C-alpha positions in Angstrom: 0.0 0.0 0.0 1.2 3.5 -0.7 2.7 5.5 2.1 0.2 8.4 2.6 2.9 11.0 1.8 3.2 9.5 -1.7 -0.3 10.8 -2.6 1.1 14.3 -2.2 3.3 13.9 -5.2 1.6 15.6 -8.1 1.5 14.2 -11.6 4.4 16.4 -12.8 6.7 14.9 -10.1 5.5 11.4 -10.9 6.2 11.9 -14.6 9.7 13.2 -13.8 10.4 10.0 -11.8 9.0 7.9 -14.6 11.2 9.6 -17.1 14.2 9.2 -14.8 13.5 5.4 -14.6 13.7 5.2 -18.4 16.4 7.6 -19.2 19.2 6.9 -16.7 19.4 3.1 -16.4 19.2 -0.1 -18.3 15.5 -0.9 -18.6 13.5 -4.1 -19.2 10.1 -3.8 -20.8 7.1 -5.8 -19.4 4.5 -7.4 -21.7 1.1 -6.0 -20.8 -1.4 -8.9 -20.7 -4.7 -7.4 -19.5 -6.3 -4.9 -17.1 -7.5 -6.2 -13.8 -11.2 -6.0 -13.0 -12.3 -3.2 -10.6 -12.9 -5.8 -7.8 -9.2 -6.4 -7.6 -7.6 -3.2 -8.7 -5.5 -3.2 -5.5 -3.9 -6.6 -6.2 -1.0 -7.0 -3.7 0.1 -10.6 -4.0 0.3 -13.2 -6.7 0.7 -17.0 -6.9 0.1 -19.7 -9.5 -0.5 -23.4 -9.1 -0.4 -24.2 -12.8 2.6 -22.4 -14.3 0.8 -19.3 -15.3 -2.5 -20.7 -16.7 -4.3 -18.9 -13.8 -3.3 -16.9 -10.7 -4.6 -16.3 -7.2 -4.4 -12.7 -5.8 -6.0 -10.5 -3.2 -6.5 -6.9 -2.4 -4.5 -5.1 0.3 -5.7 -3.1 3.4 -9.4 -2.9 4.2 -10.5 -5.3 1.5 -12.5 -8.5 2.1 -10.8 -11.6 3.4 -11.1 -13.1 0.0 -8.7 -14.8 -2.5 -9.5 -14.4 -6.2 -8.5 -16.7 -9.0 -8.1 -15.0 -12.4 -7.2 -16.3 -15.8 -4.8 -14.7 -18.3 -7.7 -12.5 -19.6 -8.0 -11.0 -16.1 -11.4 -12.6 -15.6 -12.3 -13.7 -12.1 -13.0 -17.4 -12.3 -13.2 -18.3 -8.6 -13.4 -16.6 -5.1 -12.6 -18.2 -1.8 -13.4 -16.6 1.6 -11.1 -17.1 4.5 -13.7 -17.5 7.1 -11.8 -16.8 10.3 -9.6 -14.0 8.9 -9.7 -10.3 8.7 -7.9 -8.2 6.1 -6.3 -5.5 8.2 -3.5 -5.0 5.7 -2.9 -8.1 3.4 0.3 -7.4 1.5 1.6 -10.7 0.1 0.9 -14.3 -0.6 3.2 -17.3 -1.2 3.2 -21.1 -1.6 5.1 -24.0 -0.1 6.1 -27.2 -2.0 2.9 -28.9 -0.7 0.7 -26.2 -2.1 -0.1 -24.6 1.2 -0.9 -20.9 0.9 0.4 -18.2 3.2 -1.2 -14.8 3.3 0.7 -12.0 5.0 -1.4 -9.6 7.0 1.7 -7.7 8.0 1.3 -4.3 6.3 2.5 -1.8 8.9 2.8 1.7 7.5 3.1 3.4 10.8 5.4 0.7 12.3 3.1 0.4 15.3 1.2 -2.8 14.8 1.2 -5.5 17.5 -1.2 -7.9 15.7 1.0 -9.1 12.9 -0.3 -12.4 11.4 0.2 -14.8 8.6 -2.7 -17.0 7.6 -2.0 -20.6 6.4 -4.6 -22.5 4.3 -4.5 -25.8 2.5 -4.0 -25.8 -1.3 -7.0 -24.4 -3.2 -6.1 -26.5 -6.2 -7.4 -29.7 -4.8 -10.9 -28.8 -3.8 -13.8 -26.5 -4.9 -14.8 -25.0 -1.6 -15.8 -21.4 -1.6 -14.9 -20.8 2.1 -12.0 -22.2 4.2 -10.6 -21.8 7.7 -6.9 -20.8 8.2 -4.3 -21.6 10.7 -2.6 -18.6 12.2 1.1 -17.7 12.5 1.4 -14.7 14.8 4.6 -12.9 15.3 6.6 -9.9 16.4 10.0 -8.6 15.2 12.9 -9.6 17.4 14.6 -6.2 16.9 11.5 -4.0 17.6 10.9 -2.7 21.1 9.1 0.6 20.4 5.7 1.0 18.7 6.4 3.0 16.7 10.2 3.4 16.8 12.0 6.7 16.0 11.5 7.6 12.4 15.2 6.8 11.7 14.5 3.2 12.7 11.1 2.6 11.0 11.9 -0.6 9.1 9.1 -2.8 10.3 6.6 -2.5 7.5 6.4 -5.7 5.4 5.1 -6.4 1.9 7.2 -9.3 0.7 7.9 -12.9 1.7 8.6 -16.4 0.3 8.6 -19.9 1.6 11.7 -22.0 1.5 13.0 -25.0 3.5 10.2 -25.1 6.1 10.5 -21.4 6.8 8.9 -18.1 5.8 11.4 -15.5 4.7 10.2 -11.9 5.1 11.8 -8.8 3.5 11.0 -5.4 5.1 9.7 -2.3 3.4 12.0 0.4 4.6 10.3 3.6 5.8 13.2 5.2 7.6 13.7 9.0 7.6 16.3 9.8 6.4 15.9 6.7 4.1 18.7 4.2 4.8 18.2 2.0 1.8 18.3 -1.4 3.6 15.7 -4.2 3.7 15.8 -6.7 6.6 15.6 -10.4 6.0 13.6 -12.1 8.8 12.6 -15.8 9.1 9.7 -17.5 10.8 8.6 -21.2 11.2 5.8 -22.2 8.8 3.7 -23.8 11.5 0.8 -22.3 13.5 1.9 -20.6 16.7 3.3 -17.3 18.1 6.9 -16.4 17.4 9.6 -13.8 17.4 11.4 -13.5 14.0 15.0 -14.4 13.5 16.9 -11.6 11.9 19.1 -13.2 9.2 20.6 -10.4 7.2 20.1 -7.1 5.4 20.4 -6.0 1.8 21.2 -2.5 0.5 18.9 -1.5 -2.3 20.2 2.1 -2.6 19.4 5.6 -1.6 17.1 8.1 -3.3 13.3 8.2 -3.3 12.1 5.4 -1.1 9.3 4.4 -3.5 12.0 3.4 -6.0 14.1 1.5 -3.5 11.8 -0.2 -0.9 10.8 -3.8 -1.3 7.1 -4.4 -2.2 7.0 -8.0 -3.4 9.0 -11.2 -3.6 9.0 -14.6 -5.3 11.2 -17.7 -5.4 11.4 -20.1 -8.3 10.1 -23.7 -7.8 13.6 -25.1 -8.0 14.8 -22.5 -5.5 17.5 -21.3 -7.8 16.2 -17.7 -8.1 14.9 -15.2 -5.6 13.3 -12.0 -7.0 12.8 -8.9 -4.9 10.5 -6.2 -6.4 10.1 -2.5 -6.1 8.0 0.1 -8.0 10.4 0.5 -10.9 13.0 -2.2 -10.5 13.8 -5.7 -9.3 16.8 -7.7 -8.1 17.3 -11.4 -8.9 19.6 -13.4 -6.6 20.9 -16.2 -8.9 22.1 -18.8 -8.3 20.5 -18.6 -4.9 22.6 -19.5 -1.9 19.8 -20.9 0.4 22.0 -20.6 3.5 22.7 -16.9 2.9 20.4 -15.3 0.4 22.2 -12.0 0.2 25.6 -13.6 -0.5 24.2 -14.8 -3.9 25.1 -13.1 -7.2 22.7 -10.2 -7.8 21.2 -9.3 -11.2 19.5 -5.9 -10.9 17.3 -4.4 -13.6 14.8 -1.6 -14.0 11.4 -1.6 -15.6 10.3 0.9 -18.2 7.5 2.2 -15.9 7.3 3.5 -12.4 4.0 2.2 -11.1 2.8 0.6 -7.8 4.1 -2.9 -8.4 3.4 -5.0 -5.4 2.8 -8.6 -6.6 5.1 -11.0 -8.5 5.4 -14.7 -9.0 7.4 -17.2 -11.0 5.2 -19.2 -13.4 8.2 -21.3 -14.2 11.9 -21.1 -13.8 12.3 -18.5 -16.5 9.1 -16.5 -16.5 7.6 -14.1 -14.0 4.1 -12.4 -13.8 3.4 -9.2 -12.0 0.5 -6.9 -11.1 0.4 -3.3 -10.1 -2.2 -1.4 -8.2 -4.4 1.1 -10.0 -3.7 4.8 -9.2 -6.9 6.7 -10.1 -5.4 10.2 -10.0 -2.9 9.3 -12.8 -4.9 6.5 -14.4 -1.8 4.2 -14.1 -1.5 0.6 -13.2 -4.2 -2.0 -12.4 -2.7 -4.5 -14.9 -1.3 -8.0 -15.3 2.1 -8.3 -16.9 4.6 -11.0 -18.0 8.4 -11.1 -18.4 10.7 -13.7 -19.7 13.8 -13.7 -17.6 16.1 -15.6 -20.0 17.2 -12.4 -21.8 17.7 -10.6 -18.5 20.0 -13.4 -17.1 21.7 -14.2 -20.4 22.4 -10.5 -21.2 23.9 -10.0 -17.8 26.0 -13.1 -18.1 27.2 -12.0 -21.5 28.2 -8.6 -20.3 25.3 -6.1 -20.1 26.8 -2.7 -20.7 25.1 -0.2 -18.4 26.4 2.9 -20.2 24.3 2.4 -23.3 20.7 3.5 -23.4 17.8 3.3 -25.9 15.5 6.3 -25.9 12.5 6.1 -25.7 12.0 2.6 -24.4 9.4 1.4 -25.3 8.7 3.4 -28.5 6.7 3.2 -31.7 9.9 2.7 -33.7 11.9 6.0 -33.7 14.7 5.8 -31.1 18.3 6.9 -30.3 21.2 5.0 -28.8 23.4 7.0 -26.5 26.3 7.4 -26.3 26.9 7.5 -30.1 30.3 5.9 -30.1 29.2 2.6 -31.6 30.0 1.4 -35.1 27.1 -0.9 -35.8 23.8 -2.1 -34.4 22.2 -5.5 -35.1 18.6 -5.9 -34.0 17.4 -9.4 -33.2 14.4 -11.0 -31.7 14.6 -12.9 -28.4 15.5 -16.0 -30.3 18.4 -14.5 -32.1 16.8 -14.0 -35.5 18.4 -11.0 -37.3 15.8 -8.3 -37.9 17.9 -5.3 -39.0 21.5 -4.0 -39.2 22.2 -0.3 -38.7 25.4 1.7 -39.3 24.4 5.3 -38.8 24.4 7.1 -35.4 21.4 9.5 -35.7 17.8 8.8 -34.9 16.9 5.2 -35.9 13.7 4.2 -37.7 12.5 0.8 -36.7 8.8 1.5 -37.3 8.7 -1.2 -40.0 9.1 -4.1 -37.5 6.3 -5.8 -35.6 5.5 -4.9 -32.0 7.5 -7.0 -29.5 10.6 -7.2 -27.4 14.0 -7.1 -29.2 17.7 -7.3 -28.4 19.9 -4.4 -29.7 23.4 -5.7 -30.2 25.8 -2.8 -30.0 29.3 -3.0 -31.5 32.1 -0.6 -30.8 35.9 -0.7 -30.8 35.9 -2.5 -27.4 33.5 -5.3 -28.2 29.8 -6.2 -28.3 27.1 -5.2 -25.8 23.4 -5.7 -25.6 20.2 -3.8 -24.7 16.5 -4.9 -24.5 14.1 -2.6 -26.4 10.3 -2.8 -26.7 8.4 -1.8 -29.9 4.8 -0.6 -29.3 
């Protein structure tokens, strides 16, 4: 859920931030699939039992204690009520290897909650019930003693967790002032009871506007080789994942082409993620379901993604520039390596003749070859 202060940003500031997210960093375009129905425009968590054929999601704070199943047309195909639950601030959902579902009612904007809870229910994929009863995992943070703490220590909001190896792994949404740029990694048992978290580690996401650096969602691949942490305009992949120390893993950071309220992400398979963002009525942004193939992200990084080259605009209708202009040749290919076009000049480039989609721009200069991802509208 948005911090209340974020609503004070007017549309001009928001557009500046959006342009910054495109213009000053390597960007990865998302594939827009469909718009969410009004009933779940505040989608805040996402899971799939069937590798992306359908998804389960929920609204965040103040919504009904209901899980919604949607198909890839964003149509609601099933609803399940959690009979003994209340949606104070549902912020995330995850699965274990048996199909048990965990719902995180741990949104904590003011850092003063003492009723943090995770609901655990049996797999919804093996029955057709429209109402279930949940087990309750209640907890408090081992490193919190004041409710709320001083503003400089307010790092007890939570919007992201995953299940791995009989434990729930929680990643805090940092609200410190001044913003410190760290997310805490806490763990909890996955069984009903009342617990204090174990503080495992912290990860530095960076300084700047907190909405661009705080963690709002997480997902782990089924084979446990990849962990993804999400923010409004970027993500971090930890791959290959070191299960004994997540933040010691190799990190692959990347930025999206949009700055929206992205709060839900899940792996459909080892190489594909799906996301939703909440709808922001004042700017008519978000409220959609997206898909992203991670193969190019990981392969480009392993091949040597060169951060100093940028494509403007990205995405575009076909006219773009590559900066800096010190390259000798561009080769445009699709994601499967098929050659689409070769370009030798350095001025504005016209690719309006190619079909909409995601492409790789191979950049050649005197030092070698580099790659960018670019999206054609």
